[in-house]
N, CA, C, O and CB atoms as a CASP TS submission, in Angstrom:
PFRMAT TS
TARGET T0000
AUTHOR 0000-0000-0000
METHOD Language model
MODEL 1
PARENT N/A
ATOM      1  N   VAL     1      -3.722  16.207 -18.883  1.00  0.00           N
ATOM      2  CA  VAL     1      -4.374  15.222 -19.649  1.00  0.00           C
ATOM      3  C   VAL     1      -4.396  13.893 -18.512  1.00  0.00           C
ATOM      4  O   VAL     1      -3.358  13.478 -17.997  1.00  0.00           O
ATOM      5  CB  VAL     1      -3.486  14.940 -21.191  1.00  0.00           C
ATOM      6  N   LYS     2      -5.726  13.328 -18.231  1.00  0.00           N
ATOM      7  CA  LYS     2      -5.735  12.154 -17.455  1.00  0.00           C
ATOM      8  C   LYS     2      -5.883  10.945 -18.264  1.00  0.00           C
ATOM      9  O   LYS     2      -6.798  10.804 -19.074  1.00  0.00           O
ATOM     10  CB  LYS     2      -6.761  12.212 -16.481  1.00  0.00           C
ATOM     11  N   SER     3      -4.988  10.087 -18.041  1.00  0.00           N
ATOM     12  CA  SER     3      -4.915   8.798 -18.726  1.00  0.00           C
ATOM     13  C   SER     3      -4.625   7.602 -17.848  1.00  0.00           C
ATOM     14  O   SER     3      -3.906   7.702 -16.854  1.00  0.00           O
ATOM     15  CB  SER     3      -3.895   8.864 -19.756  1.00  0.00           C
ATOM     16  N   PRO     4      -5.202   6.451 -18.232  1.00  0.00           N
ATOM     17  CA  PRO     4      -4.889   5.302 -17.098  1.00  0.00           C
ATOM     18  C   PRO     4      -3.508   5.056 -17.210  1.00  0.00           C
ATOM     19  O   PRO     4      -2.944   4.741 -16.162  1.00  0.00           O
ATOM     20  CB  PRO     4      -5.695   3.849 -17.273  1.00  0.00           C
ATOM     21  N   GLY     5      -2.712   5.137 -18.414  1.00  0.00           N
ATOM     22  CA  GLY     5      -1.274   4.896 -18.421  1.00  0.00           C
ATOM     23  C   GLY     5      -0.683   5.864 -17.365  1.00  0.00           C
ATOM     24  O   GLY     5       0.053   5.499 -16.448  1.00  0.00           O
ATOM     25  N   ARG     6      -1.062   7.070 -17.580  1.00  0.00           N
ATOM     26  CA  ARG     6      -0.214   8.218 -16.795  1.00  0.00           C
ATOM     27  C   ARG     6      -0.734   8.035 -15.235  1.00  0.00           C
ATOM     28  O   ARG     6       0.006   8.322 -14.294  1.00  0.00           O
ATOM     29  CB  ARG     6      -0.579   9.979 -17.449  1.00  0.00           C
ATOM     30  N   ARG     7      -1.923   7.587 -15.072  1.00  0.00           N
ATOM     31  CA  ARG     7      -2.373   7.419 -13.544  1.00  0.00           C
ATOM     32  C   ARG     7      -1.421   6.215 -13.061  1.00  0.00           C
ATOM     33  O   ARG     7      -1.044   6.198 -11.889  1.00  0.00           O
ATOM     34  CB  ARG     7      -4.167   7.001 -13.345  1.00  0.00           C
ATOM     35  N   LYS     8      -1.077   5.321 -13.861  1.00  0.00           N
ATOM     36  CA  LYS     8      -0.336   4.151 -13.338  1.00  0.00           C
ATOM     37  C   LYS     8       0.980   4.701 -12.976  1.00  0.00           C
ATOM     38  O   LYS     8       1.566   4.431 -11.928  1.00  0.00           O
ATOM     39  CB  LYS     8      -0.213   2.944 -14.370  1.00  0.00           C
ATOM     40  N   THR     9       1.485   5.616 -14.050  1.00  0.00           N
ATOM     41  CA  THR     9       2.944   6.054 -13.569  1.00  0.00           C
ATOM     42  C   THR     9       2.912   6.926 -12.445  1.00  0.00           C
ATOM     43  O   THR     9       3.825   6.889 -11.621  1.00  0.00           O
ATOM     44  CB  THR     9       3.748   6.795 -14.654  1.00  0.00           C
ATOM     45  N   VAL    10       1.926   7.727 -12.327  1.00  0.00           N
ATOM     46  CA  VAL    10       1.746   8.598 -11.065  1.00  0.00           C
ATOM     47  C   VAL    10       1.888   7.651  -9.754  1.00  0.00           C
ATOM     48  O   VAL    10       2.603   7.946  -8.797  1.00  0.00           O
ATOM     49  CB  VAL    10       0.206   9.364 -11.084  1.00  0.00           C
ATOM     50  N   GLU    11       1.120   6.497  -9.845  1.00  0.00           N
ATOM     51  CA  GLU    11       1.092   5.852  -8.735  1.00  0.00           C
ATOM     52  C   GLU    11       2.457   5.203  -8.461  1.00  0.00           C
ATOM     53  O   GLU    11       2.895   5.053  -7.321  1.00  0.00           O
ATOM     54  CB  GLU    11       0.022   4.948  -8.776  1.00  0.00           C
ATOM     55  N   ARG    12       3.119   4.819  -9.607  1.00  0.00           N
ATOM     56  CA  ARG    12       4.541   4.220  -9.324  1.00  0.00           C
ATOM     57  C   ARG    12       5.276   5.182  -8.970  1.00  0.00           C
ATOM     58  O   ARG    12       6.058   4.880  -8.068  1.00  0.00           O
ATOM     59  CB  ARG    12       5.234   3.531 -10.407  1.00  0.00           C
ATOM     60  N   ASP    13       5.339   6.412  -9.394  1.00  0.00           N
ATOM     61  CA  ASP    13       6.248   7.524  -8.967  1.00  0.00           C
ATOM     62  C   ASP    13       6.104   7.805  -7.372  1.00  0.00           C
ATOM     63  O   ASP    13       7.033   7.912  -6.573  1.00  0.00           O
ATOM     64  CB  ASP    13       5.879   8.884  -9.830  1.00  0.00           C
ATOM     65  N   ARG    14       4.650   7.902  -7.093  1.00  0.00           N
ATOM     66  CA  ARG    14       4.380   8.173  -5.675  1.00  0.00           C
ATOM     67  C   ARG    14       4.961   6.950  -4.879  1.00  0.00           C
ATOM     68  O   ARG    14       5.681   7.264  -3.931  1.00  0.00           O
ATOM     69  CB  ARG    14       2.775   8.383  -5.401  1.00  0.00           C
ATOM     70  N   LYS    15       4.812   5.900  -5.054  1.00  0.00           N
ATOM     71  CA  LYS    15       5.410   4.622  -4.205  1.00  0.00           C
ATOM     72  C   LYS    15       6.937   4.842  -4.332  1.00  0.00           C
ATOM     73  O   LYS    15       7.530   4.830  -3.254  1.00  0.00           O
ATOM     74  CB  LYS    15       4.938   2.976  -4.867  1.00  0.00           C
ATOM     75  N   GLU    16       7.588   5.013  -5.290  1.00  0.00           N
ATOM     76  CA  GLU    16       8.930   5.312  -5.402  1.00  0.00           C
ATOM     77  C   GLU    16       9.375   6.636  -4.380  1.00  0.00           C
ATOM     78  O   GLU    16      10.357   6.623  -3.637  1.00  0.00           O
ATOM     79  CB  GLU    16       9.187   5.595  -6.976  1.00  0.00           C
ATOM     80  N   SER    17       8.620   7.524  -4.500  1.00  0.00           N
ATOM     81  CA  SER    17       8.943   8.822  -3.704  1.00  0.00           C
ATOM     82  C   SER    17       8.850   8.335  -2.193  1.00  0.00           C
ATOM     83  O   SER    17       9.752   8.544  -1.382  1.00  0.00           O
ATOM     84  CB  SER    17       7.808  10.150  -4.047  1.00  0.00           C
ATOM     85  N   ILE    18       7.841   7.761  -1.939  1.00  0.00           N
ATOM     86  CA  ILE    18       7.712   7.125  -0.454  1.00  0.00           C
ATOM     87  C   ILE    18       8.729   6.258   0.092  1.00  0.00           C
ATOM     88  O   ILE    18       9.131   6.276   1.256  1.00  0.00           O
ATOM     89  CB  ILE    18       6.543   6.311  -0.348  1.00  0.00           C
ATOM     90  N   ARG    19       9.194   5.341  -1.032  1.00  0.00           N
ATOM     91  CA  ARG    19      10.261   4.596  -0.541  1.00  0.00           C
ATOM     92  C   ARG    19      11.475   5.242  -0.519  1.00  0.00           C
ATOM     93  O   ARG    19      12.315   4.846   0.290  1.00  0.00           O
ATOM     94  CB  ARG    19      10.404   3.489  -1.203  1.00  0.00           C
ATOM     95  N   LYS    20      11.763   6.279  -1.344  1.00  0.00           N
ATOM     96  CA  LYS    20      13.028   6.993  -1.292  1.00  0.00           C
ATOM     97  C   LYS    20      12.934   7.908   0.157  1.00  0.00           C
ATOM     98  O   LYS    20      13.985   8.089   0.773  1.00  0.00           O
ATOM     99  CB  LYS    20      13.223   7.973  -2.759  1.00  0.00           C
ATOM    100  N   MET    21      11.967   8.340   0.557  1.00  0.00           N
ATOM    101  CA  MET    21      11.717   8.963   1.783  1.00  0.00           C
ATOM    102  C   MET    21      12.166   8.021   2.884  1.00  0.00           C
ATOM    103  O   MET    21      13.026   8.351   3.700  1.00  0.00           O
ATOM    104  CB  MET    21      10.261   9.345   1.909  1.00  0.00           C
ATOM    105  N   THR    22      11.572   6.859   2.889  1.00  0.00           N
ATOM    106  CA  THR    22      11.809   5.981   3.989  1.00  0.00           C
ATOM    107  C   THR    22      13.279   5.639   3.888  1.00  0.00           C
ATOM    108  O   THR    22      13.852   5.431   4.957  1.00  0.00           O
ATOM    109  CB  THR    22      10.877   4.710   3.965  1.00  0.00           C
ATOM    110  N   ARG    23      13.902   5.558   2.890  1.00  0.00           N
ATOM    111  CA  ARG    23      15.271   5.072   2.656  1.00  0.00           C
ATOM    112  C   ARG    23      16.213   6.150   3.496  1.00  0.00           C
ATOM    113  O   ARG    23      17.172   5.913   4.231  1.00  0.00           O
ATOM    114  CB  ARG    23      15.629   5.012   0.944  1.00  0.00           C
ATOM    115  N   ARG    24      15.632   7.358   3.149  1.00  0.00           N
ATOM    116  CA  ARG    24      16.556   8.310   3.676  1.00  0.00           C
ATOM    117  C   ARG    24      16.417   8.439   5.190  1.00  0.00           C
ATOM    118  O   ARG    24      17.332   8.941   5.844  1.00  0.00           O
ATOM    119  CB  ARG    24      16.356   9.638   3.009  1.00  0.00           C
ATOM    120  N   LEU    25      15.340   8.017   5.739  1.00  0.00           N
ATOM    121  CA  LEU    25      15.166   8.057   7.116  1.00  0.00           C
ATOM    122  C   LEU    25      16.113   6.739   7.641  1.00  0.00           C
ATOM    123  O   LEU    25      16.190   6.472   8.840  1.00  0.00           O
ATOM    124  CB  LEU    25      13.484   7.978   7.501  1.00  0.00           C
TER
END
């Protein structure tokens, strides 16, 4: 299901994932 709210959550999760990866480095 594609929803604007879900899309925002995915973008936020993606940003958090990148931040976590950078933090690990």
